[in-house]
N, C-alpha and C positions, 0 to 999 in steps of 0.2 A: 380762732387763730389771730384775728386782727386785734382783739382785746389783749391777748398775751403779748404780742409785739409792742403794743402801745404801753402796757404796764412795764415791760422790760426797759423800754426807752425812757420812761419817766424815772424809774429806779436808778438807771445809770446817770441821768442828768442831775438828779437830786443828790446823788452820792451814796445811796443805800447799797449799791453794788460796785465794788472796786477791787483792785488787786492790792494785796498787802504791801506796805512800804517796808522793805527790808533794810536793815542797817548797812551802811557803806562798808563797814569792817566789823567783824565779830571775832574776838580772840578765842583760841582753842585753850580751854582751861582743864588742868589736871586737878582732881580733888582726891584727897586721902584723909581718912580718919583713923586715929590710933585707938587703942583700948581705953585710954584715959579720957576720951571725948574730944581731943584736940583735932580740929579739922584744918587742913592746910590746903590752900588754893594757890596754884602757880600757873603763870602764863608768860609767854614772850611778848614784851611790849613793843610797840611801834613808835618811832619818833613822830611827834606831831599830833599825838592823841592823849587825852586825859581819860582815866579809868575810875569808875565807881563800882562798888560791890553792893548788891542787893540780895535779900533773901525773901522767899515767899512765906508770908505770915498765914498759916493755915486757919487761924481763928476768923479772919475776915477776908481771906483770899486776895490780899493785896501785896505788892512788892514794896518792901521797906529797905532803906539804906542800912547796911550793917553797922551797928553801933561801935564807936571807937576806931573806925577805919575811915581815914580821910580819902580825898581824891589823890590819885597817883598820876604823875606825868610820865609818859613813855620816853624811854631813853634808848630803846633797841635791845635792852638787856631783860632778863627774866625778872618778874615781880612775884614775890611770895608773901602771902598774908596768912595769919592764923585766926581761927575762931574757936573759942573754948565752949564746948557743949557738955551737958551731963552725960557721963558714960551710959551707954545702953539706949539713949534717946534716938529716935529716928532722925536721920540726916535730913535737914531742910533742903529745898531747891535753892540753888544759888544762881545769880546772874551777874556776870561781869560786863558792864556796858562801856563802850568806848565812844568818845565824842571827839571829833576833829577840832583841833585848836585853831 
């Protein structure tokens, strides 16, 4: 019992056990794909935030920035972007990340 408590204390102090750090703000994104392979992502932006779009590369399981899409600055209005995929391909995982300016 004493060993377990000591091990738990060491893990907490060293940083092996911690609570996840959640983003301050995460936009709610609507994703739609049509039969031609065009994927549309849309979300309501917040003033004071910059947005970047990432997709999960299944080959190496890493998040990569979506090519051809720059950073967006929030204005309080909706932001809509499109990503052309081959028709019939599986839809990748997307992530819209907000960063406070």
